[in-house]
PLY file of the C-alpha trace (Angstrom):
ply
format ascii 1.0
element vertex 233
property float x
property float y
property float z
element edge 232
property int vertex1
property int vertex2
end_header
0.00 0.00 0.00
1.38 3.41 -0.93
1.93 6.04 1.82
-0.88 8.11 0.31
-3.28 5.17 0.48
-2.27 4.39 4.05
-2.80 8.03 5.11
-6.13 8.12 3.33
-7.25 4.96 5.10
-6.24 6.38 8.49
-8.12 9.61 7.75
-11.26 7.69 6.83
-10.97 5.45 9.90
-10.51 8.53 12.10
-13.56 10.20 10.60
-15.66 7.09 11.17
-14.44 6.84 14.76
-15.16 10.52 15.42
-18.62 10.19 13.85
-19.31 7.14 16.00
-18.32 9.02 19.14
-20.48 12.02 18.23
-23.42 9.74 17.46
-23.00 8.06 20.82
-22.85 11.41 22.63
-25.82 12.99 20.84
-28.56 10.94 22.59
-26.93 11.70 25.94
-26.90 15.43 25.22
-30.51 15.32 24.02
-31.52 13.45 27.17
-29.65 15.95 29.35
-31.34 18.88 27.59
-34.76 17.27 28.05
-34.03 16.61 31.72
-32.93 20.21 32.28
-36.10 21.46 30.58
-38.32 19.28 32.80
-36.50 20.11 36.05
-38.48 22.50 38.23
-38.71 23.99 41.70
-41.18 26.37 43.34
-41.40 27.84 46.82
-43.54 30.43 48.48
-46.65 30.87 50.59
-49.53 28.43 50.97
-53.01 28.74 52.43
-56.11 26.58 52.50
-59.71 26.92 53.61
-62.16 24.03 53.88
-65.57 23.16 55.28
-64.33 21.26 58.34
-64.51 22.57 61.87
-61.18 24.00 62.99
-58.79 22.30 63.15
-59.41 20.11 60.10
-59.12 16.41 61.06
-58.06 15.40 57.53
-54.48 16.53 58.20
-54.05 13.65 60.66
-55.89 11.09 58.54
-59.37 11.34 60.04
-62.66 11.82 58.20
-64.03 15.31 57.43
-66.24 16.67 60.19
-69.21 17.09 57.82
-68.79 13.83 55.90
-67.33 15.40 52.77
-64.46 17.81 52.15
-64.61 20.95 50.02
-61.37 22.91 49.99
-59.53 25.72 48.23
-55.73 25.53 48.33
-53.74 28.58 47.26
-50.07 28.90 46.29
-48.19 32.16 45.87
-44.86 31.43 44.16
-42.21 33.71 45.62
-39.43 32.03 43.64
-39.73 29.32 41.01
-38.37 28.00 37.77
-39.06 25.25 35.25
-36.08 24.87 32.96
-35.30 28.43 31.90
-38.83 29.73 32.62
-39.09 31.87 35.77
-42.32 31.76 37.78
-41.71 34.36 40.49
-44.75 36.24 41.77
-47.42 34.08 40.14
-50.40 32.43 41.87
-52.19 29.10 41.57
-55.34 27.84 43.31
-56.47 24.23 43.47
-60.06 23.24 44.25
-60.67 19.79 45.66
-63.82 17.91 46.66
-63.78 14.56 48.43
-67.20 12.90 48.86
-66.17 11.09 52.05
-62.95 10.16 53.88
-60.12 11.44 51.70
-58.35 8.08 51.88
-61.26 6.55 49.94
-60.52 8.66 46.86
-63.07 9.66 44.21
-61.86 13.25 44.41
-62.92 15.92 41.96
-60.58 18.80 41.33
-59.80 21.87 39.26
-56.83 24.20 38.86
-56.81 27.98 38.43
-53.64 29.59 37.11
-52.68 33.25 37.23
-53.87 35.05 34.13
-50.72 37.22 34.22
-48.57 34.22 33.25
-47.24 34.27 29.69
-47.67 31.16 27.47
-44.41 29.54 28.63
-45.26 30.20 32.29
-48.79 28.86 31.83
-47.39 25.67 30.38
-44.88 25.36 33.22
-47.41 26.00 36.00
-49.93 23.62 34.39
-47.30 20.87 34.44
-46.10 21.55 37.98
-49.47 22.07 39.68
-51.10 18.90 38.40
-51.75 15.25 39.09
-49.80 14.29 35.96
-46.55 12.28 36.10
-43.83 14.67 37.18
-46.31 17.10 38.75
-46.35 18.19 42.38
-49.45 16.09 43.12
-48.64 13.03 41.00
-48.65 10.80 44.10
-52.35 11.67 44.61
-53.41 10.81 41.07
-54.85 7.45 42.11
-57.32 9.22 44.40
-58.65 11.52 41.67
-61.79 10.50 39.81
-62.16 13.67 37.73
-60.21 16.80 36.89
-62.87 19.31 35.92
-60.47 21.65 34.15
-57.64 24.16 34.19
-58.56 27.83 33.86
-56.41 30.95 33.45
-57.99 33.70 35.51
-57.04 36.72 37.64
-55.87 35.53 41.07
-54.88 37.66 44.04
-53.02 36.54 47.16
-52.61 38.84 50.16
-50.85 38.45 53.50
-51.33 40.99 56.28
-49.76 39.56 59.38
-52.03 36.77 60.55
-54.75 37.55 58.01
-54.39 35.76 54.67
-56.64 36.16 51.63
-56.89 34.74 48.16
-59.42 35.33 45.39
-60.18 33.77 42.02
-61.97 36.49 40.07
-65.65 35.67 39.55
-65.27 32.18 40.99
-64.31 32.10 44.65
-62.30 33.46 47.54
-61.10 32.66 51.03
-60.24 34.90 53.96
-58.61 33.26 56.99
-57.16 34.51 60.28
-54.82 32.64 62.62
-56.39 31.26 65.79
-54.88 32.90 68.84
-53.04 30.48 71.11
-51.32 30.72 74.48
-49.91 34.18 75.18
-51.45 35.43 71.95
-49.10 33.38 69.79
-50.03 31.44 66.65
-50.96 27.78 67.03
-48.41 25.83 65.00
-48.94 22.20 64.05
-45.71 20.39 63.15
-44.59 17.01 61.82
-47.83 16.33 59.96
-47.86 13.46 57.44
-46.81 14.62 53.95
-46.56 18.21 55.21
-42.93 19.06 55.93
-43.52 22.62 57.14
-45.21 23.81 60.35
-48.82 24.80 59.66
-50.52 27.68 61.43
-54.11 26.87 62.45
-56.67 29.43 61.31
-60.41 30.05 60.85
-62.14 31.49 57.83
-64.07 34.72 57.90
-65.70 33.39 54.76
-65.00 30.98 51.91
-66.98 30.92 48.67
-66.81 28.93 45.46
-69.01 28.77 42.37
-67.84 26.92 39.28
-68.72 23.88 37.19
-71.59 22.18 39.04
-70.26 23.04 42.49
-70.89 25.88 44.90
-70.48 26.61 48.57
-70.41 29.56 50.94
-69.23 28.98 54.49
-67.73 30.90 57.42
-66.01 30.14 60.69
-64.46 26.92 59.37
-60.94 25.54 59.17
-57.95 27.15 57.56
-54.18 26.77 57.56
-51.24 28.73 56.25
-47.57 27.86 55.84
-44.55 28.20 53.60
-44.27 25.58 50.86
-41.54 24.18 48.61
-41.90 21.64 45.81
-39.32 20.37 43.37
-38.95 17.74 40.68
-36.05 15.89 42.34
0 1
1 2
2 3
3 4
4 5
5 6
6 7
7 8
8 9
9 10
10 11
11 12
12 13
13 14
14 15
15 16
16 17
17 18
18 19
19 20
20 21
21 22
22 23
23 24
24 25
25 26
26 27
27 28
28 29
29 30
30 31
31 32
32 33
33 34
34 35
35 36
36 37
37 38
38 39
39 40
40 41
41 42
42 43
43 44
44 45
45 46
46 47
47 48
48 49
49 50
50 51
51 52
52 53
53 54
54 55
55 56
56 57
57 58
58 59
59 60
60 61
61 62
62 63
63 64
64 65
65 66
66 67
67 68
68 69
69 70
70 71
71 72
72 73
73 74
74 75
75 76
76 77
77 78
78 79
79 80
80 81
81 82
82 83
83 84
84 85
85 86
86 87
87 88
88 89
89 90
90 91
91 92
92 93
93 94
94 95
95 96
96 97
97 98
98 99
99 100
100 101
101 102
102 103
103 104
104 105
105 106
106 107
107 108
108 109
109 110
110 111
111 112
112 113
113 114
114 115
115 116
116 117
117 118
118 119
119 120
120 121
121 122
122 123
123 124
124 125
125 126
126 127
127 128
128 129
129 130
130 131
131 132
132 133
133 134
134 135
135 136
136 137
137 138
138 139
139 140
140 141
141 142
142 143
143 144
144 145
145 146
146 147
147 148
148 149
149 150
150 151
151 152
152 153
153 154
154 155
155 156
156 157
157 158
158 159
159 160
160 161
161 162
162 163
163 164
164 165
165 166
166 167
167 168
168 169
169 170
170 171
171 172
172 173
173 174
174 175
175 176
176 177
177 178
178 179
179 180
180 181
181 182
182 183
183 184
184 185
185 186
186 187
187 188
188 189
189 190
190 191
191 192
192 193
193 194
194 195
195 196
196 197
197 198
198 199
199 200
200 201
201 202
202 203
203 204
204 205
205 206
206 207
207 208
208 209
209 210
210 211
211 212
212 213
213 214
214 215
215 216
216 217
217 218
218 219
219 220
220 221
221 222
222 223
223 224
224 225
225 226
226 227
227 228
228 229
229 230
230 231
231 232
């Protein structure tokens, strides 16, 4: 074989080897990019208001005081990101109805997402605050009989000391105040199952909801507020 032919053969072999390496790396890079895009974390302020007598027995695994549970759960994202999409300052409310003991399932639910979110943020929040695989509530999916829908609406979330409020424009709202404990301090409930942060026990001034085929208007019932943090890890 002439030197030229030998060099040419080595060049071709090198090109094939390099191409093989690049081909092997490409799926890894694609997978890494997809993983980075799906990675998310959100943290902020959480409040809920339900129809149980204060304090709600559901948080320790007991049945609702009135047989069924109707609850609004609000999330104000102080800092959050999904991939390269920032979610700071946006709000989400989840509505949940359980016809009996929550452990028995057959829940109905709906999600309300801040109308201020742009298309990328709406997509991110819809994925995070969901029962879908990879969502914050994926572990509860087996208990859900029906998701009534996801709506993009104006949502407000206000904190004034021990008074917390949230409102879904034209649909519902909740206004809760911490229950005064010993020496005027908040009553904090810690180490609850599936709730890693201390919860402050509260009572509602009023809670209303009207959407789909559901409606309720109650006062003087259970509420909680707390920080929250979810992530995809």
